[in-house]
Each structure stands twice: as C-alpha cells, then as structure tokens.
N, C-alpha and C positions, 0 to 999 in steps of 0.2 A: 333393255328396250331393243326391240328388233329393228332392223333397217327401215322396214316400211313405216313403223311408228315414228322413227327419227325423221323420214322425209315429210310426213304429214306435220309433224311439228315445226319443222323447218318452214315449210310452206305458210302455216298459221303464223308464225313469228313474222316471217318476210312480210306478208300481207298486212298484218297490223301495223308493222314498222312503216310501210308504204302509205298507209292511211293516215297515220299520225304526221308523216312528214308532208303528206298533202294538205292536210288540216293547217299545219303550221305555215306553210307558203301561202296557201288561199285565203286563210283568214287573219293571219298576223304580219307575216314578213312582207307581203305586198300591199298591206294597208298603210297609206302615209299617215305621219303624225300631223295632226292639224294645229294651226296657231291659235290656240283657245284654251284658256284656264277657266274653269268652272269652280265657284266657291260658294258655300252656303247651301240652301236647300236646292232640290232639283227643280229646274224651270219647268219641266213638262211632266205630265203624267199620261199614261196610255188611256185612250178613250175607244172602246170597241166599234163605236159608230163613226167617229171623226178621224181617228188614229192618234191624235195628239191634241192635248189642251193644257191651258196654264194651270200649274199647280196651284190650288186655293190657298189663301192665307199664308203665303211664302216669301221668302227673302232669298234671292239669288243674286250673285254678283259675277259678271262676265269681265274677264280681262283678256284683251287682244294684243299680244306682243307686236312690236314693229316688224313689218315685213315690206320689202321693196321701198315705195314711195309713201307708205302709210305709217304714221306715227302709232306708238303705244297708246291704248285708250282702254278705259274701263267703265262700266255703268252698273248701276244696281236696279234690280227689277222687283218690285214690291207688288203683291196683289191681295185683293180682298177675299172674302169668304166665297165668292162666285168665281174667282179667277181674274177679275178685271183689274187692270193696271192701275195702281194708286201711288201716293206721294211717299207713304212710309208704312211702318208695321202696324198691326192689330187693327186695321180698319175693316169694317163691315159694309157690305152693299147697302145703299138705300133702298127703301121699300119701292120707290118709283123715281125714274129719270126722265128727262125731257128728250135727251138726245143719246143714242146708242151707236158707238162707232165699231165698225168692224172692217177687216182688211187684212194686210199682211205686214211685213217689217217697216214699210213705209208709214203705215198707220199706228202700228205698235210703238215705234219710236226707237229703233235700232240705234245703239251707240249713245243714246241720250237718256238723262233723267226724266221721270215722268213730267216734271214741272215744265220741261222743254218741249214736250210733244205737242202736235197740233190739236189733239183732243182736249189737253189741259188748257191751252191757249183759247180754244174755242168756248170753253166753260167760262173763261173770264170775259171773252169779247161779248157773249150773249147773256152773261149773268145768269147761268142756269146750270143744272146738273147734267153731266156728261159722264158716261161709262165706256171705257175703251175696252172691247173685247177681241181686238185684233191680235194677231200673233204672227211671228216671224214664219215665213215660208208658206202661209195660207194662201189659198186661192178663192175663187168665188163660192166653190163648193162648201169649204169650211166656214166661210163667212155667212153663207145661207144658213147652215146648221147651228152656227153660234148665235144668230139673230134669233132664230126659232126658239132655241133653248132658254134664252132669256127674254122672250117676248112678255113674260110675266112682270117684267119692269114696267111695262105700259108706256114706252116711250112715244113721243109725238113725232120724232124725226129719226129715221135710220140714216146715217151715213156710211156709205161703202167706199172706201179708198181702192180703187182698181189701178193696176199698172198693166203694161202691155203683155208681160209674161204670164198673166193668169189665163190666157187663152191656152197656153201649154200645160200650166198646172192642173186646170180643170179636168183634163182627161189622163192625167198621169197617175198611177197607182203609187208613185214614189215621189214625195215631195223634195224640193232641192235640199241638198245636205252637203257637209264637208267630206263624208266618206263615200267610197264607191260601192256602197251597199244601200238597199231600199230603206227609205224612211217612210213606212207605209202610211197611207192617208186614203180617205174617201175620195171618190172620182167618179166622173160621169162614164157610164158604159152604155152599150146598147143591147137590147134582148133580141130574141130570135125575129121578132116582129119588126126590128129596126127602130124601136122606141127607146129613147134615153131614160136612164134612171141612175139614181146615186148608188154606186156600189161600195161596201164596206173596205176597211183596210184588210189586206191579205194576212198580215201577222204583226207582231208587236215591235215596231221599228223603234219605239222610244227606248224600250229596255235595251235593245241591240246598241243603239247609238250611245246611251249613258254608260253602259258597262264598258264599252270600248273607250270612250272618253276618259273614264276613271281609272282604267287599267285594272278593274277588279274582277281579274280572271286567272289569277296565279294558283288557286286551288285546281289540282288536276282534273276534278269532276267538272268544275265551272269551265275550265280551259277547254274541255273536250265539247260540252254542251253548247257554249258561247261560240266556239270555232264552227261547229255545225250550222249553228243559227246565222252567223256571219255569211257562210257559204250560200245558205238558203237565200240570204238577202241579196248577195252579188247575183244570184240567178234571176231573182225577182227584178232587180235593177236592169240587168241585161235584157230581159224580156220586155221590159217597159220602154227601154231605149230604142230597141229594134222593132218595136211594133207601134210606133207613135201614129194616131190617127192623122188624116189629112187636115189640111187648113179648113176645108168646108166642114168637117166633123168638128173641129175645134170651135168654129163660129156657132154650129148648131147647138154644141153643149153650153156655150156661154149664153145664147138666146134662151135655152131651157131654164138655165139657173136663174137668170135675171127676171124672167117670167115668174118663176117660183118665189123669188125674193120679193117681187112687187105684190104678189098674192098674199104672201105671208105677212107683209108689213101692213096691208089693208085689213087682214084678219085681226091684228092686234091694235087697230085703229091708228097707225103711223103712217107718215108719208116717207117715201124713199127718195133719197139723193145719192146718185152716183157720181163721185168725183174722181176725174182721171188725173193721176199723178204721174208726170213725165219721168222716164228715164233718161238721164244725160240730155234733157231738153227736146227729146224726140217727140213727134206729134203722135196722136193716139192711131192705132191701126184703124184702117178703113172699115173692118169687120165690126168695130164698136158701133159706129154709125148705122150700119145695117140691122143691128139686132136690138139697139136701144129702145126702139118703139116710142111710146108716149111716156117712157120712165124720164124724170128729170135728170139730165147730165150736166155737170159743171167740169169744163175741160180747161185745166189749168196750164195747157201748153204756152199760150200767149202771155200769161202772167210770169212764167218762169223765164221765157225767152226775153221778155221786157227787162226783167231784172239782170239777166245774163248781159244784155247789151249795155246797160249801165255800169257794168263791171263787177257785179256781185256775183260771187260764187255761191250756189245752193247745194252743193254736194260735198260729202266728206271726202277729202283728198285721198285718192288711192283706194277708195272703197266704192263710192256710187250712190250710197244712201243720202237721202235729204239730210242736210245738216240744220243747226239751230234756226239760222236765218230763213231756210226754206219751210221750217214748220211754222214759224212765225207768219209768213207769207200765206201759206196754205189756210190757217186759221182766219186770217182777215178776209181772204177772198170767200171762204165758206160762210162766214158771218155776214158779210155783204150780201152774198146771194140769198141767204135765208131771210134777211131783212127785207130785201128788194121783192121777194116773191112770196112773203107772208107764210113762211113753212113752219113758224112757231107762234 
C-alpha cells in the first residue's frame, strides 16, 4: 500500500471513529437514566396519525423507584381490544357506551389502578357504561382524535379532562417525555394562509422511547440505527423547544380544537363536557374562558381548593398527579353536574 492509500485509509478510519464516538456521546452517554421500570406488554403502539395510542388487549406494569420525596409505587394497566383502560385482562369493548372519557394522565389515572380512576368512579356514580380513552401526555389534539376514532361507540356524553399544560402540548410536535428527545405526536400547525390544521407526527417516537427504555440496542446494527434515530429525536426536540408558538397562537389552537371537538360530538349525537382539572390547585388559564364559547365547562378549581382548605391533600406527594381522593372528588363533581344539567 503506497503512502497516498495509507493516508486515505487513515482519514476514513479516523472519520468513522469520530462518527461512532459522536453517536455514543449524543445518543447514549448524555441521555440520563430514568426512574422507571416497565414490565409486561408494551404500554403504547405507534400510530401514524396520532403518534402514540394504547396497546390494545394488553397488560403493562409500571414501577417507579423512590426519588427525593416520592415513595416507590407501581400500578397495572389493562386495556380492552380498543385500547380503553379496564379493570383486568381479556375484556372486550362494549358495542355502545353512554360516556366516553378523553384526556391525559390526570384522566387516564397515572399511578392508580383502573378501579381508582375517576372514569371508573363515574361509572359507579351514574350507573352507566364509561370507556376511558385518555392517555398519559395527551393534549386536546390527541383527545379529539381518540374521540373521533371511537365515535362508533355512540356515546351520549363526551367528558374531556383538560389541564393548563394542554395549551402548550397542542402546538408541540413532541409530547412530554422522560427523555431529552422527541416523543412525536400530532399537533396544531398553520398553513401558508395562516389557517390551523392538525399535523401528523414527524417520526416514530414510540419505538425510540421503548427501545431506549428497554436497553435493546446492544446489537451493533441496532446500536447504530437507534443512535442515529435518537440524534434525530434530539434535533426534533430542540427545534420544537426553540420555536414554541406565542401564547396567542396557543389560545387559537385550543379554540380550533375545541370547536372541532364540539362539532365531532354533535356528529355522533353526543354532548360535550369539558372538565378543568387543576394542577397544584391553580385556577384555569384565562385563555380557556376566552375560547370555550358555548361548550359546557365544569371548572373544578373551587372544589379542589375547598378540599385543600379542609386539610385534604389531593395530589400524589412528590409527583403532582391527582391521587385517589382527587379522583373520587372529580367523579362526584362530574356526576352532580351531569344530573343537574340533564346530560344523560
């Protein structure tokens, strides 16, 4: 081998080594370990329209080790053949339900068994069928899409549990995640004419998240392809973080989504009830009042603050999600509102 060939070879080897080191640093060494153990089936599957949806007919167990002031806890998630959360394995969706619940982790029942969620309590309070299609990290965008997708259940009432953070989630192409890379999802964007529309997810964030969580990337080929995918996800995450739309745009997006939700509910013959679920007892953002229009809104801020003033804690210590007492309260307040307003 002559000197020129050796030089070319050295350059190629050095370049390849630099690329591999870069992938190792960007995709593995600088990604923190998260306090989560996942057992059983996969919780989510990729959906090219929504980004992520519940794995149908599955049983997943999530274990969260103790961190700081939060104790260790674990909970099981069972789904029926449509992906709705249910009490145990082997359940099929009914042909029709009276109430369909959509929302995020506050409605899904993070850290709780299904029996302890407000959707399940609501079924007992009203003595009627309730299907819970909420999912952790969802915003209004995904809630609207799940409502539409399951409209053939012909519910009489749609309950959408909204939290303040949905203003941000609705316009973000990356849902909240434990990892600093994009967990891709549908989101509101604007076309050249300035009109809002629902854009699909940019890539498969479910596969990216699950592979990293499981550590299933020891095969050299998988290590390389997953590493490149993680870098892509980090770029998407950075772009989303530094190009967040204005508060005015976030408000416009929520109004657009709620309007579509109301029309979609009417199309399937259902009434829509938006329920504001407070985070840390805070009041609803003023923007919610400006865009809600004639949609029925049940604001639970006062109910939460009333229980707080009695000395009742309604949030999981060290976490911030509603606890068992909160879900019972939410169900009672919704059931009372439904009865008082003849929604069923």
